[in-house]
VEXNU-753878 format. One record per residue (C-alpha): residue in one letter; x, y, z. Coordinates in steps of 0.02 Angstrom, whole numbers, padded with zeros to 5 digits, always signed. Each point is the difference from the previous one (the first is absolute). Layout:
AXYZ;...
This chain:
X+04046+04842+03464;X+00093-00153+00060;X+00092-00040+00158;X+00154+00092+00059;X+00146-00119+00014;X+00044-00079+00166;X+00165+00019+00091;X+00122-00130-00059;X+00086-00125+00112;X+00152+00068+00092;X-00039+00183-00040;X-00073+00054+00167;X+00157+00095+00060;X+00009+00092-00166;X-00185+00046+00012;X+00028+00069+00175;X+00143+00109-00064;X-00110+00064-00142;X-00143+00036+00120;X+00113+00101+00115;X+00073+00095-00148;X-00173+00036-00073;X-00063+00059+00169;X+00145+00122+00020;X-00014+00061-00180;X-00186+00028+00022;X+00026+00102+00157;X+00128+00108-00090;X-00118+00029-00146;X-00144+00042+00117;X+00109+00123+00096;X+00051+00082-00164;X-00181+00022-00055;X-00049+00072+00168;X+00146+00120-00006;X-00057+00057-00172;X-00174+00036+00064;X-00093-00149-00077;X-00158-00065+00083;X+00011-00170+00088;X-00162-00099-00007;X-00088-00112+00127;X+00081-00153-00080;X+00178+00067-00003;X-00002+00051-00182;X+00098+00162-00025;X-00067+00116-00134;X+00120+00104-00105;X+00008+00186+00035;X-00080+00037-00169;X-00179-00060+00019;X-00096-00048-00098;X+00143-00068-00106;X+00016+00030-00185;X+00060-00136-00117;X+00062+00008-00178;X-00070-00164-00064;X-00107-00062-00143;X-00182-00009+00055;X-00024-00183-00044;X+00148-00059+00105;X-00031-00076+00173;X+00016+00125+00142;X+00157-00014+00108;X-00035-00043+00183;X+00149+00065+00101;X-00053-00073+00168;X+00000-00176-00072;X+00173+00023-00072;X+00064+00076+00163;X-00114-00045+00146;X+00027+00075+00173;X+00129-00085+00111;X-00135-00027+00131;X-00184+00007-00046;X-00122+00064+00132;X-00160-00105-00005;X-00111+00090+00125;X-00126+00057-00131;X-00112-00133-00073;X+00005-00177-00058;X+00158-00037-00098;X-00043-00070-00171;X+00107-00108-00114;X-00047+00086-00164;X+00184+00039-00035;X+00172-00037+00074;X+00009+00153+00111;X-00009-00106+00158;X+00080-00158-00068;X+00185-00034+00024;X-00003-00181-00058;X-00130-00135-00031;X-00034-00168-00077;X-00187+00035-00008;X-00090+00044-00161;X-00097+00162-00019;X-00175-00028-00070;X-00117+00141-00051;X-00185-00031+00025;X-00158+00038-00097;X-00166+00069+00057;X-00167-00090+00011;X-00147+00093-00075;X-00161+00024+00097;X-00132-00115-00076;X-00131+00137+00013;X+00091+00121-00116;X-00038+00132-00049;X-00054+00063+00170;X-00044+00177-00056;X-00079+00015-00171;X-00089+00140-00096;X-00180-00039+00046;X-00067+00176+00035;X-00059+00130-00126;X+00133+00127+00049;X+00135-00131-00031;X-00042-00005-00185;X+00027+00185-00034;X+00128+00084-00111;X+00032-00123-00141;X+00005-00165+00092;X-00036-00116+00146;X+00123+00021+00143;X+00006-00047+00186;X+00183-00017+00041;X+00143+00096+00079;X+00122+00077-00123;X+00120-00011+00146;X-00138+00076+00110;X+00017-00079+00172;X-00048-00150+00107;X+00032+00016+00187;X-00056-00069+00168;X-00050+00142+00116;X+00027-00048+00183;X-00108+00145+00060;X-00161-00082-00057;X+00059-00176-00044;X-00043+00011-00184;X+00086-00045-00162;X-00017+00153-00112;X+00025+00022-00186;X+00007+00153-00111;X-00026-00041-00182;X-00043+00075-00168;X-00185-00009-00041;X-00036+00016-00185;X+00146+00013-00121;X+00114+00128+00085;X-00156+00094+00054;X-00022+00001+00190;X+00076-00052+00165;X-00111-00128+00088;X+00011-00082+00171;X-00033-00177+00062;X+00016-00087+00168;X+00015-00178+00064;X+00002-00092+00167;X+00106-00146-00062;X+00089+00067-00154;X-00097-00117-00115;X-00183+00055+00004;X-00006+00183-00049;X-00141+00126+00018;X-00027+00163-00091;X-00075+00113+00135;X-00126+00134-00045;X+00084+00166+00039;X-00057+00179+00015;X+00101+00076-00142;X-00110-00064-00139;X-00145-00077+00095;X-00029-00184-00030;X+00176-00032-00065;X+00176-00036+00065;X+00065+00140-00111;X+00123+00119+00089;X+00048+00126-00134;X+00054+00019-00181;X+00186+00049-00003;X+00061+00133-00118;X+00060+00180+00001;X-00106+00058-00148;X-00180+00018+00063;X-00067-00002-00177;X+00084-00164-00041;X+00062-00091+00157;X+00128-00132-00049;X+00125-00105+00095;X+00109-00152-00025;X+00083-00080+00152;X-00059+00021+00179;X+00082-00062+00159;X-00063+00007+00180;X+00121-00025+00146;X-00053-00028+00181;X+00136+00099+00089;X+00038-00075+00170;X+00131+00134+00032;X-00117+00146-00035;X+00023+00137+00131;X-00162+00085-00047;X-00153-00115+00014;X-00083+00100-00139;X+00135-00071-00116;X-00008-00182+00053;X-00047-00047-00178;X+00099+00069-00145;X-00052-00004-00182;X+00117+00022-00148;X-00060+00002-00179;X+00041+00055-00175;X-00138+00122-00045;X-00023+00100-00159;X-00014+00189+00002;X-00047+00006-00185;X+00181+00035-00051;X+00087-00156+00066;X+00026-00110+00152;X+00030+00063+00176;X+00047-00105+00151;X-00127+00050+00133;X-00005-00032+00187;X-00158+00006+00106;X-00026-00046+00184;X-00140-00071+00107;X-00037-00047+00180;X-00114-00146-00046;X+00042-00047-00179;X-00171+00061-00057;X-00001+00189+00011;X+00148+00065-00099;X+00079+00172-00004;X+00033+00105-00151;X+00179-00025-00066;X+00131+00045+00132;X+00146-00025-00120;X+00023-00024-00187;X+00132+00004-00136;X+00002-00025-00187;X+00069-00169-00052;X+00018-00087-00166;X-00058-00175+00043;X-00180-00051+00033;X+00033-00166+00093;X+00092+00082+00146;X-00019-00065+00178;X+00064+00037+00176;X+00049-00105+00151;X+00067+00026+00175;X+00164-00075+00058;X-00016-00005+00192;X+00175-00069+00024;X+00069+00169-00054;X-00162+00099+00026;X-00005+00067-00178;X-00136+00013-00131;X+00053-00062-00171;X-00069+00055-00168;X+00005-00146-00122;X-00019+00105-00157;X-00031-00068-00172;X+00133+00059-00123;X+00065-00053-00170;X+00172-00078+00024;X+00023-00134-00129;X-00190-00018+00004;X-00115+00009+00150;X+00107+00020+00156;X+00003+00085+00171;X+00083+00152+00076;X+00028+00021+00187;X-00031+00150+00113;X-00003-00005+00191;X-00037+00116+00143;X-00056-00018+00181;X-00142+00120-00039;X-00122-00071-00129;X-00048+00175-00058;X+00182+00040-00033;X+00026-00165-00091;X-00145+00039-00117;X+00056+00179-00028;X+00181-00039-00042;X-00026-00155-00107;X+00024+00091-00166;X+00172+00066+00050;X+00071-00121+00129;X-00036-00168-00082;X+00134-00123-00053;X-00014-00145-00121;X-00040-00153+00103;X-00061-00166-00072;X-00065-00065-00166;X-00047-00159-00088;X+00153-00112-00009;X+00064-00128-00124;X-00032-00139+00127;X-00186+00042+00012;X-00125-00115-00087;X-00059+00034-00176;X-00170-00025-00076;X-00022-00187-00040;X-00101+00045-00156;X+00122-00010-00144;X-00079+00153-00079;X+00059+00108+00147;X+00148-00098+00070;X+00124+00115-00086;X-00055+00148+00107;X+00121+00042+00140;X-00084-00004+00172;X-00033+00168+00083;X-00039+00053+00178;X-00182+00056-00003;X-00011+00038+00186;X+00088-00026+00166;X-00099-00001+00162;X+00092-00040+00162;X-00042-00038+00182;X+00097-00032+00161;X-00006-00184+00047;X+00088-00058+00158;X+00185+00047-00023;X-00001+00058-00182;X-00094+00092-00136;X-00102-00111-00114;X-00012+00061-00180;X-00142-00046-00117;X+00071+00019-00176;X-00133+00008-00135;X+00088-00060-00157;X-00072+00051-00169;X+00024-00129-00138;X-00103+00079-00139;X-00088+00023-00112;X-00004+00189-00015;X-00159+00099+00025;X-00036+00022-00185;X+00005-00188-00030;X-00107-00032+00154;X-00132+00119-00065;X+00007-00068-00177;X-00014-00182+00057;X-00112+00033+00152;X+00117-00088+00120;X+00084+00045+00165;X+00184+00039+00019;X+00098-00131+00095;X+00053+00073+00168;X+00048-00117+00142;X+00068+00024+00175;X+00174-00060+00050;X+00086+00028+00167;X+00156+00089+00059;X+00079+00026+00170;X+00094+00149+00069;X+00091+00021+00165;X+00044+00184-00028;X-00158+00057-00089;X+00087+00042-00165;X+00098-00150-00065;X-00104-00150-00050;X+00051-00182+00002;X-00106-00099-00123;X+00065-00178+00007;X-00162-00080-00061;X-00071+00057-00167;X-00149-00117+00006;X-00170+00082-00018;X-00073+00023+00174;X-00174+00064-00045;X-00033-00054-00178;X-00129+00014-00136;X-00119-00142-00039;X-00024-00022-00186;X-00141-00126+00021;X-00150+00048-00107;X-00118+00109+00100;X+00123+00029+00144;X-00029+00160+00100;X+00189+00030+00007;X+00054-00040-00177;X+00111+00155-00004;X+00070+00156+00082;X+00028-00068+00176;X+00047+00140+00122;X+00056+00012+00181;X-00097+00091+00136;X+00062+00138+00116;X+00053-00068+00170;X+00071-00156-00083;X-00067-00138+00112;X-00084-00032+00166;X+00048-00120+00139;X-00149-00109+00043;X+00045-00137+00123;X+00122-00119-00084;X-00028+00072-00173;X+00035+00155-00102;X-00144+00073-00100;X+00049+00077-00168;X-00140+00095-00086;X+00023+00035-00185;X-00098+00058-00150;X-00023-00086-00166;X-00095+00036-00160;X-00110-00111-00107;X-00013-00007-00189;X-00070+00171-00043;X-00184+00018-00036;X+00020+00183-00051;X+00144+00115+00048;X+00152-00114-00020;X+00084+00052+00164;X-00154-00022+00112;X-00096-00150+00072;X+00101-00007+00161;X-00036-00092+00163;X+00093-00038+00162;X+00068-00167+00060;X+00097-00073+00145;X+00150-00116+00013;X+00070-00087+00155;X+00179-00036+00053;X+00068-00076+00159;X+00059+00134+00122;X+00184+00035-00044;X-00028-00124-00141;X+00094+00087-00140;X+00148-00119+00014;X+00058-00143+00109;X+00166-00086+00026;X-00036-00184-00025;X+00082-00165+00049;X-00042-00178-00048;X-00006-00145+00123;X+00191-00008+00002;X+00006+00173+00074;X+00106+00155-00018;X+00055+00157+00090;X-00009+00188-00016;X+00117+00115+00095;X-00040+00184+00013;X+00121+00143-00010;X+00043+00080+00168;X-00158+00077+00072;X-00044+00095+00159;X-00163+00020+00095;X-00075+00068+00160;X-00140-00128+00020;X-00018-00158+00102;X-00092-00133-00102;X+00041-00080-00168;X-00143-00040-00117;X-00012-00079-00172;X-00125-00021-00140;X+00028-00180-00053;X-00087-00142-00090;X+00075-00168+00049;X-00144-00107+00070;X+00089-00162-00049;X+00175+00068+00023;X+00096+00096+00131;X+00077+00169+00036;X+00135+00033+00129;X+00098+00160+00027;X+00168+00039+00077;X+00082+00167+00038;X+00181+00032-00048;X+00121+00124+00076;X+00129+00107-00093;X+00118-00150-00001;X-00126-00107-00092;X-00028-00115+00148;X-00171-00037+00078;X-00041+00100+00156;X-00061-00113+00141;X-00140-00037+00037;X-00059+00059-00173;X+00067-00153-00089;X-00082-00111-00128;X+00001-00143+00125;X-00093+00103+00132;X-00126+00073-00121;X-00177-00069+00017;X-00041-00061-00177;X-00147+00075-00094;X-00107-00111-00112;X-00145+00111-00052;X-00077+00111-00132;X-00021+00169+00084;X+00025+00181-00050;X+00048+00039+00181;X+00097-00133+00098;X+00112+00028+00150;X+00175-00074+00004;X+00064-00056+00171;X+00150-00085+00078;X+00017-00111+00151;X+00086+00096+00139;X-00051+00175-00057;X-00162+00095+00024;X+00039+00118-00145;X+00146+00074-00097;X+00010+00166+00093;X+00178-00043+00053;X+00051+00029-00182;X-00086+00169-00016;X+00111+00133-00077;X+00135-00125-00050;X+00045-00045-00180;X-00051-00181-00029;X-00048-00113-00143;X-00148-00118-00007;X+00023-00169-00081;X-00161-00087-00052;X+00002-00189-00020;X-00149-00051-00106;X-00065-00167-00063;X-00149-00028-00112;X-00076+00173-00007;X+00012+00185-00035;X+00058+00147+00107;X-00085+00165-00044;X+00057+00124+00132;X+00077+00023+00172;X-00005+00142+00126;X+00041+00042+00180;X-00144+00071+00102;X+00005+00094+00165;X-00148-00103+00064;X-00060-00179+00000;X-00149+00042-00112;X+00116+00017-00149;X-00035+00180-00050;X+00121+00043-00140;X-00016+00191+00010;X+00011-00001-00188;X-00122+00080-00121;X-00161-00085-00052;X-00025+00089-00167;X-00184+00052-00011;X-00039-00074+00171;X-00115-00139+00051;X-00116-00064+00137;X+00077+00002+00173;X+00132+00130-00037;X-00024+00167+00085;X+00110+00097-00120;X+00125-00017-00141;X+00118-00117+00094;X-00017-00170+00081;X-00001+00034+00188;X-00111-00149+00047;X+00077-00156-00076;X-00110-00154+00018;X-00140+00106+00075;X-00043+00065-00175;X-00167-00067-00059;X+00009-00164-00100;
């Protein structure tokens, strides 16, 4: 996506009139939604009274995103770092949005099928099929739940640093890291997808870990929920319902405190249905009757580069999601063929790859970048030559980087869909997209925002350039002393950098007032900004699957988090 056009010369009075008009219109619209009983979110987005919404649209068409078409008049920014992945916060800019790619860990794969029980049931397998990868602050460990043996067992691994993993010997099957074999038919236990969620909001400590899976009862697939205090000793099913799709997953949206069933359906091919409830048991139970068509593969998604399969329309194989800072991060697994029969006949893997989406209301997804985020590697002998899948929890915050675990599959040695291992990719913290300027410089002005904090922070990379910030009032004029001239320039590459002005200890004088920030950037990239209540820079946004230094699911420590 390119730059948004700058204000033209001599148009400032007109822009002020438009800003005042938009502000008033937005307030009227918000009042109307509130009067109709719609929910207003933490970021000012007003949901329609009918929720979740139902759309009459072709499945391969891009999803509408109402809050981008009609953003709030004033956007509260008290929750989390504010990312520039879309134009929700941007009123005008001459900067260029750039989406960034991951770096792969040179030690990949980090978890591989090297134990006898990981070669059971038709193929080698040591990888999450969603599964889960979390940092547990209670004992300071990275923890992973993965499939051992081809869709055979749930296994458990731990790590001190997120890179070197151990498979502890547990009590359940002595001498192994085997937890249990999922399935509702004791004569033939079978399962497909599993997902483990570390629930920071759990009221009952015995349910701190939640497990969701598609398990077979011998007649078809059921979505099953189990609970655990420690992630090792799991209950019998506490909820279940019959569903039609095997690759069904679940995630928690803490912004609205609802559990969401991301159910596989057939809607123009593989697609997803949506069911939500504040009670995970209720969400599981009502999925067959309360679901609505949600998202699918779209015409803008990538196609298989192999000419033999390039005619196949892309489909949505899976959608995992996680709360990151001020939004929900979606991991869209896009299927590009070939079909299962051809994979089996040719002994190859299907091409699944992970792309990203972003949601600020938990339902509508903005997908401005259709570049493959976690991709296959078709190099001969590669461990991830096909079927790349996301992992439950999404990512972890580790110092200045995000850790994305993912699974991939090698060229089959036997069962065509097996031979899976687990890898790791790195991304700069908040590094999905940046707003960039060359050495000549440019500006970005936010929409009207409000906050209750005291200190402005940025994630910026401009070691040979400069960033200055000014604060504008409703009339579009700088508010002294928060002017560009008084701003202490930043020339650094930091994921947490404080912005300051001469003549002001902090920006608490602006708390609760609608203002706009204008960023003046030269020679660098701006990734995020936020206002913190303390000088440590805590964002009070969500940290996905956690990370070292965080005591829970939100950032309450700022720069005190472990590097």
